[in-house]
KOLTILO-475870 format. One record per residue (C-alpha): x, y, z; residue number from 1. Coordinates in nm, 2 decimals. Example, Ala and Ser with C-alpha at 12.3 -4.5 7.8 and 13.67 -1.06 7.14 Angstrom:
// KOLTILO-475870
        x        y        z     i
     1.23    -0.45     0.78     1
     1.37    -0.11     0.71     2
This chain:
// KOLTILO-475870
        x        y        z     i
     0.00     0.00     0.00     1
     0.28     0.23     0.09     2
     0.45     0.16    -0.24     3
     0.14     0.25    -0.43     4
     0.10     0.57    -0.24     5
     0.47     0.65    -0.31     6
     0.42     0.57    -0.68     7
     0.11     0.80    -0.70     8
     0.31     1.08    -0.52     9
     0.60     1.04    -0.76    10
     0.36     1.06    -1.06    11
     0.20     1.38    -0.93    12
     0.53     1.54    -0.87    13
     0.64     1.44    -1.22    14
     0.33     1.58    -1.38    15
     0.36     1.90    -1.18    16
     0.72     1.95    -1.30    17
     0.62     1.87    -1.65    18
     0.35     2.13    -1.65    19
     0.58     2.39    -1.49    20
     0.82     2.36    -1.78    21
     0.72     2.63    -2.02    22
     0.81     2.60    -2.39    23
     1.05     2.86    -2.53    24
     0.87     3.15    -2.70    25
     0.84     3.13    -3.07    26
     1.06     3.38    -3.24    27
     1.01     3.55    -3.58    28
     1.27     3.33    -3.75    29
     1.10     3.01    -3.63    30
     0.76     3.14    -3.74    31
     0.89     3.21    -4.09    32
     1.04     2.86    -4.11    33
     0.71     2.70    -4.01    34
     0.52     2.91    -4.26    35
     0.75     2.84    -4.55    36
     0.73     2.47    -4.46    37
     0.36     2.44    -4.41    38
     0.20     2.71    -4.63    39
    -0.04     2.54    -4.88    40
     0.02     2.81    -5.15    41
     0.40     2.74    -5.14    42
     0.33     2.36    -5.16    43
     0.12     2.43    -5.47    44
     0.40     2.63    -5.62    45
     0.65     2.35    -5.54    46
     0.42     2.11    -5.73    47
     0.43     2.34    -6.03    48
     0.81     2.33    -6.02    49
     0.80     1.95    -6.03    50
     0.56     1.96    -6.32    51
     0.79     2.20    -6.51    52
     1.09     1.97    -6.44    53
     0.90     1.69    -6.61    54
     0.83     1.93    -6.90    55
     1.20     1.96    -6.96    56
     1.24     1.58    -6.97    57
     0.95     1.56    -7.21    58
     1.11     1.82    -7.44    59
     1.44     1.64    -7.43    60
     1.27     1.31    -7.53    61
     1.15     1.47    -7.86    62
     1.51     1.48    -7.99    63
     1.55     1.10    -7.95    64
     1.42     0.84    -8.19    65
     1.06     0.71    -8.14    66
     0.99     0.34    -8.15    67
     0.64     0.22    -8.25    68
     0.49    -0.12    -8.31    69
     0.17    -0.21    -8.49    70
    -0.03    -0.53    -8.52    71
    -0.32    -0.54    -8.77    72
    -0.57    -0.78    -8.92    73
    -0.75    -0.72    -9.25    74
    -1.02    -0.95    -9.40    75
    -1.07    -0.92    -9.77    76
    -1.40    -1.00    -9.94    77
    -1.22    -1.21   -10.21    78
    -0.88    -1.33   -10.26    79
    -0.67    -1.08   -10.46    80
    -0.58    -1.20   -10.81    81
    -0.42    -1.08   -11.14    82
    -0.57    -1.12   -11.49    83
    -0.34    -1.17   -11.78    84
    -0.53    -1.01   -12.07    85
    -0.26    -1.09   -12.32    86
    -0.34    -1.46   -12.29    87
    -0.63    -1.61   -12.49    88
    -0.82    -1.74   -12.19    89
    -0.73    -1.45   -11.96    90
    -0.64    -1.67   -11.66    91
    -0.67    -1.54   -11.31    92
    -0.37    -1.59   -11.07    93
    -0.42    -1.56   -10.70    94
    -0.17    -1.31   -10.55    95
    -0.27    -1.31   -10.18    96
    -0.49    -1.46    -9.91    97
    -0.82    -1.34    -9.78    98
    -0.69    -1.31    -9.42    99
    -0.40    -1.08    -9.38   100
    -0.20    -1.03    -9.05   101
     0.06    -0.76    -9.03   102
     0.31    -0.68    -8.75   103
     0.57    -0.41    -8.79   104
     0.82    -0.21    -8.57   105
     0.90     0.14    -8.68   106
     1.18     0.38    -8.57   107
     1.15     0.75    -8.65   108
     1.44     0.99    -8.59   109
     1.37     1.36    -8.66   110
     1.66     1.52    -8.85   111
     1.53     1.88    -8.90   112
     1.21     2.03    -8.77   113
     1.27     2.40    -8.87   114
     1.42     2.46    -8.52   115
     1.08     2.35    -8.36   116
     1.23     2.10    -8.11   117
     1.51     2.33    -8.02   118
     1.28     2.61    -7.92   119
     1.04     2.37    -7.76   120
     1.32     2.27    -7.53   121
     1.41     2.63    -7.46   122
     1.04     2.70    -7.38   123
     1.03     2.42    -7.13   124
     1.34     2.55    -6.95   125
     1.19     2.90    -6.94   126
     0.88     2.74    -6.79   127
     1.09     2.60    -6.51   128
     1.25     2.94    -6.45   129
     0.90     3.09    -6.44   130
     0.78     2.83    -6.19   131
     1.08     2.91    -5.96   132
     1.01     3.29    -5.99   133
     0.64     3.24    -5.91   134
     0.73     3.03    -5.60   135
     0.98     3.31    -5.50   136
     0.70     3.57    -5.54   137
     0.46     3.36    -5.33   138
     0.74     3.30    -5.07   139
     0.80     3.68    -5.04   140
     0.43     3.74    -5.00   141
     0.40     3.48    -4.73   142
     0.71     3.62    -4.55   143
     0.55     3.96    -4.54   144
     0.21     3.83    -4.42   145
     0.37     3.63    -4.15   146
     0.58     3.93    -4.03   147
     0.27     4.15    -4.03   148
     0.07     3.88    -3.85   149
     0.35     3.83    -3.60   150
     0.37     4.21    -3.53   151
    -0.01     4.23    -3.50   152
    -0.01     3.97    -3.22   153
     0.26     4.16    -3.04   154
     0.07     4.49    -3.08   155
    -0.25     4.33    -2.95   156
    -0.06     4.20    -2.65   157
     0.08     4.54    -2.59   158
    -0.26     4.69    -2.60   159
    -0.38     4.43    -2.36   160
    -0.10     4.51    -2.11   161
    -0.18     4.88    -2.14   162
    -0.54     4.80    -2.06   163
    -0.44     4.59    -1.76   164
    -0.22     4.87    -1.62   165
    -0.51     5.11    -1.68   166
    -0.75     4.88    -1.48   167
    -0.49     4.84    -1.21   168
    -0.44     5.22    -1.18   169
    -0.81     5.30    -1.18   170
    -0.87     5.04    -0.91   171
    -0.61     5.21    -0.70   172
    -0.76     5.54    -0.77   173
    -1.11     5.41    -0.68   174
    -0.97     5.29    -0.35   175
    -0.83     5.64    -0.28   176
    -1.16     5.80    -0.39   177
    -1.36     5.57    -0.17   178
    -1.14     5.65     0.13   179
    -1.17     6.02     0.07   180
    -1.55     5.99     0.02   181
    -1.58     5.79     0.34   182
    -1.39     6.07     0.51   183
    -1.63     6.32     0.37   184
    -1.36     6.50     0.17   185
    -1.50     6.45    -0.18   186
    -1.86     6.45    -0.31   187
    -2.04     6.14    -0.43   188
    -2.02     6.23    -0.79   189
    -1.64     6.22    -0.78   190
    -1.66     5.87    -0.65   191
    -1.91     5.78    -0.92   192
    -1.68     5.91    -1.19   193
    -1.40     5.68    -1.06   194
    -1.64     5.38    -1.07   195
    -1.76     5.46    -1.42   196
    -1.40     5.50    -1.55   197
    -1.30     5.17    -1.39   198
    -1.60     4.99    -1.55   199
    -1.51     5.13    -1.89   200
    -1.15     5.03    -1.85   201
    -1.26     4.67    -1.77   202
    -1.47     4.66    -2.08   203
    -1.17     4.79    -2.28   204
    -0.96     4.51    -2.13   205
    -1.21     4.24    -2.24   206
    -1.20     4.39    -2.59   207
    -0.82     4.39    -2.59   208
    -0.82     4.02    -2.48   209
    -1.05     3.93    -2.77   210
    -0.83     4.12    -3.01   211
    -0.53     3.92    -2.89   212
    -0.72     3.59    -2.96   213
    -0.82     3.71    -3.31   214
    -0.47     3.81    -3.40   215
    -0.33     3.48    -3.27   216
    -0.59     3.29    -3.48   217
    -0.50     3.48    -3.79   218
    -0.14     3.42    -3.73   219
    -0.20     3.04    -3.68   220
    -0.38     3.03    -4.02   221
    -0.07     3.18    -4.19   222
     0.14     2.90    -4.03   223
    -0.12     2.64    -4.13   224
    -0.18     2.55    -3.76   225
    -0.50     2.50    -3.56   226
    -0.69     2.82    -3.52   227
    -0.72     2.77    -3.15   228
    -0.36     2.70    -3.08   229
    -0.19     2.93    -2.84   230
     0.10     3.14    -2.96   231
     0.37     3.25    -2.72   232
     0.58     3.49    -2.93   233
     0.91     3.66    -2.86   234
     0.88     4.03    -2.85   235
     1.06     4.19    -3.14   236
     0.88     4.52    -3.16   237
     1.18     4.75    -3.16   238
     1.35     5.03    -3.35   239
     1.66     4.98    -3.55   240
     1.73     5.26    -3.80   241
     1.79     5.16    -4.16   242
     2.01     5.42    -4.35   243
     1.85     5.36    -4.69   244
     1.83     5.59    -4.99   245
     1.52     5.59    -5.21   246
     1.71     5.59    -5.54   247
     1.91     5.29    -5.44   248
     1.59     5.11    -5.34   249
     1.45     5.18    -5.68   250
     1.75     5.01    -5.84   251
     1.72     4.71    -5.61   252
     1.35     4.67    -5.67   253
     1.37     4.68    -6.05   254
     1.65     4.42    -6.05   255
     1.51     4.20    -5.77   256
     1.13     4.19    -5.79   257
     1.02     3.84    -5.91   258
     0.72     3.99    -6.08   259
     0.94     4.19    -6.32   260
     1.16     3.88    -6.38   261
     0.84     3.68    -6.45   262
     0.73     3.92    -6.72   263
     1.08     3.92    -6.88   264
     1.07     3.54    -6.88   265
     0.73     3.54    -7.04   266
     0.87     3.77    -7.31   267
     1.14     3.51    -7.38   268
     0.87     3.24    -7.39   269
     0.68     3.44    -7.66   270
     1.00     3.46    -7.87   271
     1.05     3.09    -7.84   272
     0.68     3.02    -7.93   273
     0.72     3.26    -8.24   274
     1.02     3.06    -8.36   275
     0.82     2.74    -8.31   276
     0.54     2.88    -8.52   277
     0.79     2.99    -8.79   278
     0.92     2.63    -8.81   279
     0.62     2.56    -9.04   280
     0.80     2.77    -9.31   281
     1.06     2.49    -9.34   282
     1.04     2.13    -9.46   283
     1.04     1.86    -9.19   284
     1.30     1.59    -9.24   285
     1.30     1.25    -9.06   286
     1.47     0.92    -9.10   287
     1.23     0.62    -9.08   288
     1.33     0.26    -9.03   289
     1.07    -0.01    -9.04   290
     1.07    -0.39    -9.00   291
     0.75    -0.57    -9.11   292
     0.62    -0.92    -9.10   293
     0.31    -1.05    -9.28   294
     0.11    -1.37    -9.29   295
    -0.24    -1.53    -9.32   296
    -0.22    -1.65    -8.97   297
    -0.20    -1.46    -8.64   298
     0.17    -1.58    -8.60   299
     0.25    -1.37    -8.91   300
     0.48    -1.64    -9.04   301
     0.41    -1.57    -9.41   302
     0.12    -1.62    -9.65   303
     0.28    -1.82    -9.93   304
     0.26    -1.53   -10.18   305
     0.50    -1.27   -10.05   306
     0.82    -1.24    -9.86   307
     0.72    -1.30    -9.49   308
     0.94    -1.01    -9.35   309
     1.13    -0.71    -9.48   310
     1.31    -0.40    -9.36   311
     1.27    -0.05    -9.50   312
     1.48     0.26    -9.45   313
     1.32     0.59    -9.57   314
     1.44     0.95    -9.57   315
     1.11     1.14    -9.53   316
     1.06     1.51    -9.62   317
     0.74     1.69    -9.55   318
     0.65     2.05    -9.62   319
     0.32     2.21    -9.57   320
     0.36     2.51    -9.80   321
     0.01     2.66    -9.80   322
    -0.25     2.68    -9.52   323
    -0.43     3.00    -9.61   324
    -0.21     3.22    -9.39   325
    -0.25     3.02    -9.07   326
     0.12     3.03    -8.98   327
     0.15     3.40    -9.06   328
    -0.15     3.47    -8.84   329
    -0.01     3.26    -8.56   330
     0.32     3.45    -8.57   331
     0.14     3.79    -8.58   332
    -0.07     3.69    -8.28   333
     0.24     3.62    -8.08   334
     0.40     3.94    -8.18   335
     0.09     4.14    -8.06   336
     0.10     3.95    -7.74   337
     0.46     4.04    -7.70   338
     0.38     4.41    -7.76   339
     0.11     4.39    -7.49   340
     0.35     4.22    -7.25   341
     0.61     4.49    -7.31   342
     0.35     4.76    -7.21   343
     0.26     4.55    -6.90   344
     0.63     4.52    -6.80   345
     0.67     4.90    -6.82   346
     0.36     4.95    -6.61   347
     0.47     4.70    -6.36   348
     0.81     4.87    -6.31   349
     0.62     5.20    -6.24   350
     0.40     5.02    -5.99   351
     0.70     4.87    -5.82   352
     0.86     5.22    -5.78   353
     0.53     5.35    -5.64   354
     0.51     5.06    -5.39   355
     0.87     5.13    -5.29   356
     0.81     5.50    -5.24   357
     0.50     5.44    -5.04   358
     0.67     5.18    -4.81   359
     0.97     5.41    -4.78   360
     0.75     5.71    -4.67   361
     0.56     5.49    -4.43   362
     0.89     5.38    -4.28   363
     1.02     5.74    -4.24   364
     0.68     5.85    -4.09   365
     0.68     5.58    -3.84   366
     1.05     5.65    -3.76   367
     0.97     6.01    -3.67   368
     0.66     5.91    -3.47   369
     0.85     5.66    -3.25   370
     1.07     5.93    -3.08   371
     0.78     6.16    -3.04   372
     0.56     5.89    -2.89   373
     0.84     5.77    -2.66   374
     0.88     6.12    -2.52   375
     0.51     6.15    -2.49   376
     0.49     5.83    -2.28   377
     0.75     5.96    -2.03   378
     0.57     6.29    -2.00   379
     0.23     6.11    -1.96   380
     0.37     5.89    -1.69   381
     0.51     6.18    -1.50   382
     0.19     6.38    -1.55   383
    -0.01     6.09    -1.40   384
     0.22     6.05    -1.11   385
     0.21     6.41    -1.02   386
    -0.17     6.44    -1.07   387
    -0.23     6.12    -0.86   388
    -0.02     6.27    -0.57   389
    -0.20     6.60    -0.60   390
    -0.53     6.41    -0.58   391
    -0.43     6.23    -0.26   392
    -0.34     6.56    -0.11   393
    -0.67     6.71    -0.25   394
    -0.49     6.97    -0.46   395
    -0.68     6.85    -0.77   396
    -1.00     6.67    -0.87   397
    -1.08     6.31    -0.97   398
    -1.15     6.44    -1.32   399
    -0.78     6.55    -1.36   400
    -0.67     6.20    -1.25   401
    -0.89     6.03    -1.50   402
    -0.78     6.26    -1.77   403
    -0.42     6.19    -1.69   404
    -0.48     5.82    -1.71   405
    -0.65     5.86    -2.04   406
    -0.35     6.06    -2.17   407
    -0.12     5.79    -2.04   408
    -0.31     5.51    -2.20   409
    -0.33     5.70    -2.53   410
     0.04     5.78    -2.52   411
     0.14     5.42    -2.45   412
    -0.08     5.29    -2.73   413
     0.05     5.55    -2.97   414
     0.41     5.44    -2.89   415
     0.34     5.08    -2.95   416
     0.14     5.16    -3.27   417
     0.44     5.36    -3.40   418
     0.67     5.07    -3.33   419
     0.43     4.83    -3.50   420
     0.39     5.05    -3.81   421
     0.77     5.09    -3.83   422
     0.83     4.71    -3.83   423
     0.55     4.66    -4.07   424
     0.69     4.93    -4.30   425
     1.02     4.75    -4.30   426
     0.84     4.42    -4.40   427
     0.65     4.60    -4.67   428
     0.96     4.77    -4.80   429
     1.14     4.44    -4.82   430
     0.85     4.30    -5.01   431
     0.85     4.60    -5.24   432
     1.22     4.57    -5.33   433
     1.21     4.19    -5.35   434
     1.49     4.12    -5.10   435
     1.59     4.17    -4.73   436
     1.70     4.52    -4.61   437
     1.93     4.36    -4.35   438
     2.17     4.25    -4.62   439
     2.19     4.59    -4.80   440
């Protein structure tokens, strides 16, 4: 019995220690790694890359000889025969059977296709490059969304802490007001103001807690985790100045944005497709080798009339020289598509510059607001401390204390908002230029 009690006690201690061990907070780097591993959009882009790789293998195979085999059976109504008209009685001589079985093996090696196969292979490689660029674009978008979601959780948690401090301060103020009211120093309406302010602060705290849960749920979706899973995140809302120049950012963005590279790759694809279309202007040459067996029985072992097997080697030339302008129209269609894509590329470059400038200005705006908000927090804290002391000494009113608390709450929220906007602006600027600012 004592052993069982000892065992239970040991189990309880073990479980208590296990529960007391807290997992390390999830940092931004780990969050990004989870998102890049689990994000469904990126998995879809990876599948497209695998498909493009198979497309290259498919295009390579077109250069190699093709092997075909055919087995056929033909039933004639009558046995074929020949009539010798030069002879008096015009005799008929049977030349073949009614039942004809044929089996052949054919090898076709393309020799010249008007550069069709060469450009088809080039097109498949460009397709793989395009698939990689599309995955890179999706990856950069996921990184930005995860960073914004991560910062949103931290901001919501900051708002919650500010609301908790506000409730704590107002509870202490209400205690002071109650003591002064009981002593007959302040009127009842001053006490009621403190109670109403505390009730409102508690409601704001509930709202702040809900916003934390919503932000965490949205963040979990980005990482492809369960919506209700808790997220203990490492605080990275901070200010590190980035000495960046706008003109330099323009250069980086134009050379690094995958969207621009995608359009340039699509232009190269159109050129390859146009050359493929122009291949119809040339004759097609192929070398054909064929082995054939015939017979009047399924075993194709001869029919008694012809040689049972034979081998053919043929140099085949084919040229479609007139199709009512189809090839010309196809080439013209691709040229017009190229002109449209050139316009789109120019417009996209302008949009990239606009996105860079907007993110840059947001960064500078948040950077200026951080210092202003930081000073405002220090002033609001000192103002609240002085006003609270004055209220205890009945030098000021409860309204002044409540106003000081409101200013403090607003100042703290403004400071955290400025930090959040600054970090988000960095993430958006990195997305706009197509690379990380930390390496510039």
